[in-house]
C-alpha positions in Angstrom: 75.7 76.9 82.5 77.2 77.8 79.1 80.0 79.8 80.8 80.9 76.8 83.0 81.1 74.5 80.0 83.3 77.0 78.2 85.5 77.3 81.2 85.8 73.5 81.6 86.7 73.2 77.9 89.3 75.9 78.2 91.0 74.3 81.3 91.0 70.8 79.7 92.4 72.3 76.4 95.3 74.1 78.5 95.9 71.0 80.4 96.3 68.9 77.2 98.6 71.4 75.7 100.7 71.4 78.9 101.0 67.6 78.9 102.3 67.8 75.1 104.8 70.4 76.1 106.0 68.3 79.1 106.4 65.3 76.7 108.2 67.5 74.2 110.5 68.8 76.8 111.4 65.4 78.1 112.1 64.3 74.4 114.4 67.4 73.8 116.3 66.8 77.1 116.7 63.2 76.2 117.9 64.0 72.7 120.4 66.5 74.0 121.8 64.3 76.6 122.6 61.7 73.9 124.2 64.1 71.6 126.4 65.8 74.3 128.9 63.1 73.8 129.6 60.3 71.3 129.7 58.0 74.4 126.6 58.9 76.4 127.2 55.9 78.8 130.7 57.4 79.7 129.2 60.9 80.1 126.4 59.8 82.4 128.7 57.6 84.4 131.0 60.4 85.3 134.5 61.5 84.3 136.2 59.0 86.8 133.9 56.1 86.1 135.3 52.6 86.1 134.5 50.3 83.0 132.2 48.2 85.3 130.2 51.4 86.2 129.9 52.3 82.5 128.7 48.9 81.6 126.1 49.2 84.4 124.9 52.5 83.1 124.5 50.9 79.6 122.3 48.2 81.0 120.4 50.5 83.3 119.4 52.9 80.5 119.4 50.3 77.7 121.8 52.3 75.7 122.6 49.3 73.3 118.9 49.2 72.4 117.5 51.3 69.5 116.8 55.1 70.3 113.1 54.8 70.5 113.3 52.0 72.9 115.7 54.0 75.1 113.2 56.9 74.9 110.2 54.7 75.9 111.9 53.5 79.0 113.2 57.0 79.9 109.8 58.5 79.7 108.3 55.4 81.7 110.9 55.7 84.3 110.3 59.5 84.7 106.6 59.1 85.2 107.0 56.2 87.7 109.6 58.2 89.7 112.4 55.7 88.8 115.3 58.1 87.9 118.0 55.8 88.5 121.0 56.0 90.9 123.3 59.1 91.3 126.8 57.8 90.0 128.7 60.2 92.3 126.7 59.8 95.7 125.3 56.4 95.1 121.9 57.5 96.1 118.6 57.3 94.4 118.2 60.4 92.1 114.4 60.7 92.8 115.0 60.7 96.6 117.8 63.4 96.3 115.5 65.7 94.1 112.5 65.2 96.5 114.7 66.1 99.5 116.0 69.3 98.1 112.8 70.4 96.2 110.7 71.3 99.3 113.6 73.4 100.7 113.5 75.5 97.5 109.6 75.6 97.6 109.7 76.8 101.2 112.0 79.6 100.2 110.2 80.6 97.0 106.7 80.8 98.8 108.2 83.0 101.6 109.7 85.4 99.0 106.5 85.3 97.0 104.4 86.4 100.0 106.9 89.3 100.2 106.6 90.1 96.6 102.9 90.2 96.6 102.6 92.5 99.6 105.4 94.9 98.5 104.7 94.7 94.7 101.0 95.3 94.8 101.2 97.8 97.7 104.0 99.8 96.0 102.2 99.6 92.6 98.9 101.0 94.2 100.8 103.9 95.8 102.6 104.6 92.5 99.4 104.5 90.5 97.3 106.7 92.8 100.2 109.2 93.1 100.8 109.2 89.3 103.2 111.8 88.1 104.4 112.8 91.6 107.7 112.2 93.4 106.4 109.1 95.1 105.7 107.6 91.8 109.1 108.5 90.3 110.9 107.1 93.4 109.0 103.8 93.2 109.8 103.5 89.6 113.4 104.0 90.1 113.4 101.6 93.1 111.8 98.7 91.2 113.8 99.4 87.9 117.1 99.4 89.9 116.2 96.3 91.8 115.2 94.4 88.6 118.5 95.4 86.9 120.7 94.5 89.9 123.0 91.4 89.6 121.7 88.6 91.8 125.2 87.7 93.1 126.0 91.4 94.0 122.7 92.0 95.9 123.1 88.7 97.8 126.7 89.3 98.8 125.8 92.9 100.0 122.9 91.5 101.8 125.2 89.2 103.8 127.8 91.9 104.3 125.3 94.4 105.5 123.0 92.2 107.7 125.4 89.6 109.1 128.6 91.7 109.4 127.9 95.4 109.6 124.6 95.0 111.3 124.5 91.5 112.7 120.8 90.9 112.5 120.5 87.7 110.6 122.7 84.5 110.1 124.7 84.3 107.0 123.4 81.1 105.6 121.8 77.8 106.1 118.3 76.6 106.9 118.6 76.3 110.7 121.4 76.3 113.4 123.8 73.5 113.4 122.9 72.4 116.8 119.3 71.6 115.8 118.1 68.3 114.4 114.5 69.3 113.2 112.1 66.5 112.3 111.3 65.8 108.7 107.6 64.8 108.0 106.3 66.7 104.8 109.8 68.0 103.8 109.0 71.5 104.8 110.9 72.2 107.9 108.9 75.3 109.1 105.7 73.4 108.6 107.1 70.2 110.3 108.3 72.2 113.2 104.6 73.5 113.8 103.1 70.0 113.3 105.4 68.6 115.9 105.1 71.7 118.2 108.8 72.3 118.1 108.3 76.1 118.4 112.0 76.8 119.2 112.9 75.1 115.9 110.1 77.1 114.0 111.6 80.5 115.3 115.1 79.4 114.3 114.0 78.2 110.8 112.0 81.5 110.2 115.0 83.5 111.4 117.2 81.8 108.9 114.8 82.1 105.9 114.1 85.9 106.3 117.3 87.3 104.7 117.5 85.0 101.6 113.7 85.4 101.1 114.1 89.2 101.3 117.0 89.1 98.9 115.1 87.1 96.3 111.9 89.3 96.8 114.1 92.5 96.3 115.3 91.2 93.0 111.9 90.2 91.8 109.3 92.5 93.2 109.7 95.0 90.4 107.7 93.0 87.8 104.7 92.8 90.2 104.9 96.5 91.0 105.0 97.5 87.5 102.2 95.4 86.3 100.1 96.5 89.3 100.9 100.1 88.6 100.1 99.8 84.9 96.9 97.8 85.6 95.6 100.3 88.1 96.4 103.2 85.8 94.6 101.5 82.9 91.4 101.4 85.1 92.0 104.7 86.8 90.5 106.9 83.9 87.7 104.5 82.8 84.1 105.9 82.5 82.7 104.0 85.4 85.5 105.5 87.7 84.7 109.0 86.5 81.0 108.3 87.2 81.8 107.2 90.6 83.8 110.5 91.3 80.9 112.5 89.7 78.5 110.9 92.2 80.6 112.2 95.0 82.0 108.9 96.4 84.9 109.2 98.7 88.3 109.0 96.8 89.7 106.2 99.0 86.6 104.1 98.5 86.9 104.6 94.7 90.6 103.7 94.9 90.1 100.5 96.9 86.8 99.2 95.6 86.6 100.4 92.1 90.3 100.9 90.8 92.3 98.4 92.8 90.0 95.4 92.6 89.7 95.6 88.8 93.3 96.8 88.2 94.9 93.8 89.6 93.6 91.1 87.2 97.0 90.9 85.4 98.8 91.0 88.7 97.0 88.0 90.0 98.0 85.9 87.0 101.6 87.1 86.8 102.0 86.0 90.4 101.5 82.3 89.4 104.0 82.7 86.6 106.4 84.4 89.2 106.3 81.1 91.2 107.8 79.2 88.3 110.2 82.0 87.5 111.5 82.0 91.2 111.9 78.2 91.3 114.2 78.2 88.4 115.9 81.6 89.1 117.1 81.2 92.7 120.2 79.1 91.9 122.6 81.9 92.9 120.7 82.9 95.9 120.6 79.4 97.2 124.4 79.0 96.5 125.5 82.2 98.2 123.3 81.7 101.2 124.2 78.0 101.6 120.5 77.1 101.2 120.2 73.5 100.5 117.5 73.6 97.9 117.2 72.2 94.4 119.0 75.2 93.0 122.1 74.7 95.1 121.9 71.0 94.2 121.7 71.7 90.5 124.9 73.9 90.8 126.7 71.1 92.5 125.7 68.6 89.8 127.0 71.1 87.1 130.3 71.6 88.8 130.8 67.8 89.3 129.6 67.0 85.7 126.8 64.7 87.3 124.6 64.5 84.1 122.2 61.9 85.0 121.0 64.0 88.0 121.2 67.3 86.0 118.9 65.8 83.3 116.1 65.2 85.7 116.6 68.5 87.5 116.3 70.2 84.2 113.1 68.4 83.5 111.8 69.0 86.9 112.4 72.8 86.5 110.6 72.8 83.2 107.6 70.9 84.5 107.3 73.5 87.4 107.5 76.4 84.9 104.8 74.7 82.7 102.5 74.1 85.7 102.8 77.7 87.0 101.9 78.9 83.4 98.9 76.6 83.3 97.7 77.9 86.8 98.1 81.4 85.4 96.0 80.6 82.3 93.3 79.2 84.5 93.3 82.1 86.9 93.1 84.5 84.0 90.2 82.6 82.6 88.3 82.8 86.0 89.0 86.5 86.3 88.4 87.5 82.6 85.7 85.6 80.8 86.8 87.0 77.5 89.8 84.7 77.6 87.8 81.4 77.7 85.4 82.9 75.1 88.4 82.9 72.6 89.4 86.5 73.3 93.1 85.3 73.4 92.9 84.5 69.7 
């Protein structure tokens, strides 16, 4: 009972801190957006805006009101989902963000599954073969992948697997001839819900190469942490005791070493989700994947600041939530954290 109370207190405290960080982020982004230009209305309306459009932006965001009044309505609009209108497309900013965001989540979750399987698997192989050629090869592999430029790996992946070995399409979420249904916003899930299995196969076919590319660039962190965590457990007294009792080595590796050595890997995976969400902009642009990263790039190129402001806040909130989930997972897996061990 005492442990549950401590865990609940820890979770509530972390949620409270996360809310404060989100509010602080909104304030900082709002502040920066006002000091980017002496005339924020002209900046937000776009470089080719008419005077009537600028006047509309001033009314919409209350730019003639005191700073704190503007901030209050900005925060209020954000939490009510009323982000205003995109001055370039004329569409609702919130509708645009929530259209592109599921596409990125779909890509990130697919690559995250690949990262978990490959990262933990290779980390386990490297750890149990510590000091051998297998260990050295895996360390070189994940270090090289982690150090590789994103744009270079993405371009090489397209060149190799769409030109020299034409296995996958070069980009897009699905074939142009398709018109897949949109229910939840996740096309693969929607194709299963509506029993459009041909669409499902086509969408999986298109997501494999960008997901593999994103996974290759980021599997190294999970591999390294898994390897180090398993090595940290491998020589503990209870493992030596299990070996002294004559237990099978494979049984020891799987049930004594692997399970206890992956505590840190389990928590870093949650953080990895936030990292991938904000770090796949180049991959989405090169693979023509219509996600929030590609959308963010287009707003930067077109100086679409009103949309970019809310995209930045959305990215930040996703990272904060990912870190919150990681903290909660760590508290579940390691009671010392919720007992104050982190201090």
